[in-house]
Structure formats: C-alpha cells, structure tokens
C-alpha positions as CSV (number, residue, x, y, z in Angstrom):
1,M,4.8,11.1,6.0
2,V,4.9,7.7,4.2
3,S,6.4,9.4,1.1
4,A,9.3,10.8,3.1
5,I,10.0,7.4,4.7
6,V,9.9,5.7,1.3
7,E,12.1,8.3,-0.3
8,A,14.6,8.2,2.6
9,E,15.0,4.5,1.8
10,G,15.9,5.3,-1.8
11,Y,12.6,4.7,-3.5
12,E,10.7,7.1,-5.7
13,A,7.3,8.0,-4.2
14,V,4.3,9.4,-5.8
15,A,2.0,11.2,-3.3
16,V,-1.7,11.7,-4.0
17,A,-4.5,13.6,-2.3
18,D,-7.1,10.8,-2.1
19,G,-8.1,7.3,-3.2
20,Q,-9.6,8.4,-6.5
21,Q,-6.4,10.2,-7.5
22,A,-4.4,7.1,-6.5
23,L,-6.5,5.0,-8.9
24,E,-6.1,7.5,-11.7
25,V,-2.3,7.7,-11.3
26,L,-2.1,3.9,-11.2
27,R,-4.2,3.6,-14.3
28,Q,-2.0,6.1,-16.2
29,D,1.2,4.3,-15.3
30,A,0.8,0.6,-14.3
31,Q,4.6,0.2,-13.9
32,F,4.7,0.7,-10.2
33,S,6.7,-1.7,-8.1
34,A,4.4,-1.5,-5.2
35,A,1.6,0.7,-3.8
36,I,1.3,1.8,-0.1
37,F,-1.8,3.6,0.9
38,D,-4.1,4.3,3.8
39,M,-7.3,2.4,4.5
40,M,-9.3,5.6,5.1
41,M,-8.7,7.9,2.1
42,P,-11.2,10.5,0.9
43,H,-13.3,9.7,-2.2
44,L,-12.2,6.1,-2.5
45,L,-11.4,3.9,0.6
46,G,-8.3,1.8,0.5
47,L,-10.3,-1.4,0.5
48,D,-12.2,-0.2,-2.5
49,L,-9.0,0.8,-4.3
50,I,-7.6,-2.7,-3.8
51,V,-10.8,-4.2,-5.3
52,F,-10.5,-1.9,-8.3
53,M,-6.8,-2.7,-8.7
54,K,-7.3,-6.5,-8.5
55,A,-10.1,-6.2,-11.1
56,D,-7.8,-4.4,-13.6
57,E,-5.6,-6.7,-15.5
58,R,-2.8,-4.1,-15.7
59,L,-2.9,-3.4,-11.9
60,R,-3.7,-6.7,-10.3
61,D,-0.1,-7.8,-9.9
62,I,1.1,-4.6,-8.2
63,P,1.7,-5.6,-4.5
64,V,-0.3,-3.5,-2.0
65,G,0.7,-2.4,1.4
66,M,-1.9,-0.9,3.7
67,I,-1.5,1.5,6.6
68,S,-4.1,2.7,9.0
69,A,-4.8,3.8,12.6
70,E,-7.8,1.4,12.5
71,Q,-7.4,-1.4,15.0
72,D,-10.5,-3.4,13.9
73,P,-9.2,-6.9,12.9
74,K,-12.1,-7.3,10.5
75,I,-10.9,-4.3,8.4
76,W,-7.4,-5.9,8.2
77,D,-8.9,-9.3,7.3
78,D,-11.0,-7.7,4.6
79,S,-8.0,-5.9,3.2
80,V,-5.9,-9.1,3.0
81,T,-8.9,-11.0,1.5
82,A,-9.2,-8.2,-1.1
83,G,-5.6,-8.6,-2.0
84,A,-3.3,-6.5,0.3
85,S,0.1,-8.1,0.8
86,V,1.0,-6.4,4.0
87,H,-0.4,-4.0,6.5
88,S,0.8,-1.8,9.4
89,A,-1.6,-0.7,12.1
90,S,-0.3,2.9,11.8
91,G,2.6,4.5,10.0
92,A,5.6,2.5,8.9
93,D,7.5,3.5,12.0
94,D,4.9,2.1,14.3
95,A,5.0,-1.4,12.8
96,A,7.6,-2.7,15.2
97,Y,5.3,-1.9,18.1
98,T,2.3,-3.6,16.7
99,G,3.9,-6.8,15.5
100,E,2.9,-6.0,11.9
101,Q,5.2,-6.0,9.0
102,N,6.7,-2.6,8.1
103,P,5.6,-1.7,4.5
104,V,9.0,-0.1,3.7
105,D,10.9,-3.2,4.8
106,W,8.4,-5.2,2.7
107,M,9.3,-3.1,-0.3
108,K,13.1,-3.6,0.3
109,Y,12.5,-7.4,0.6
110,R,10.5,-7.4,-2.7
111,S,13.3,-5.4,-4.4
112,Q,15.9,-7.9,-3.3
113,L,13.9,-10.8,-4.6
114,A,13.5,-9.1,-7.9
115,E,17.2,-8.5,-8.2
116,S,18.2,-12.1,-7.5
C-alpha cells in the first residue's frame, strides 16, 4: 500500500518483505533519499532497523518515516528517540485523521528543500 502511494506521487519505491530484507537493501545501496517502513515488521522490528541504520555511517543520514497501527505513545517516542524523522499512526492516508505528519508529504517537502 505505501509503495503504491509513494509511486503515485512520482517517487521510486523499493518494497521489501521484512525488516531484515530492508536492512540488506539499504546496505547494498545507501543512496536512498528516504526510508518509510512499518514499526512491526517480521524478522527485524522498525525500531531495531532505525538503530542499525543510525549505527551505520553510510545509512545514518537517510531520513526515516515510520508507519504503524500501534497507538502506544511510548513506541512513537522510542522511534523518534532512535532517529525517526516522522511517523503516521497508520498508513499515509490516515495521517490527516490522527494529526500526525503524512510520510509522503514529508518526502515531498524534503525533495523541495533539496532542490532549492
């Protein structure tokens, strides 16, 4: 779902099956503009993936957007503390209802900043 939203906005998306695969893809090509992933991925949770990214010199500057159905404020606080730049309480479409920042809008904003 997130891949389709990202691609509809004109960005290239790389979909992966789980957190471990996301880390492998990022390590193979550290040239990503941003990463958006779910907090509750199989094999490697989103929070753990952020920690690995921030510990890796090649990945630490890639901005991270988190999505999740989790409503526990501690989980969101932990993700921001670990290094997530933005989060949405569900999918990108639900961000307006939760008051959270939409990760796709966040990507557009970062692209505009990079172009100016």
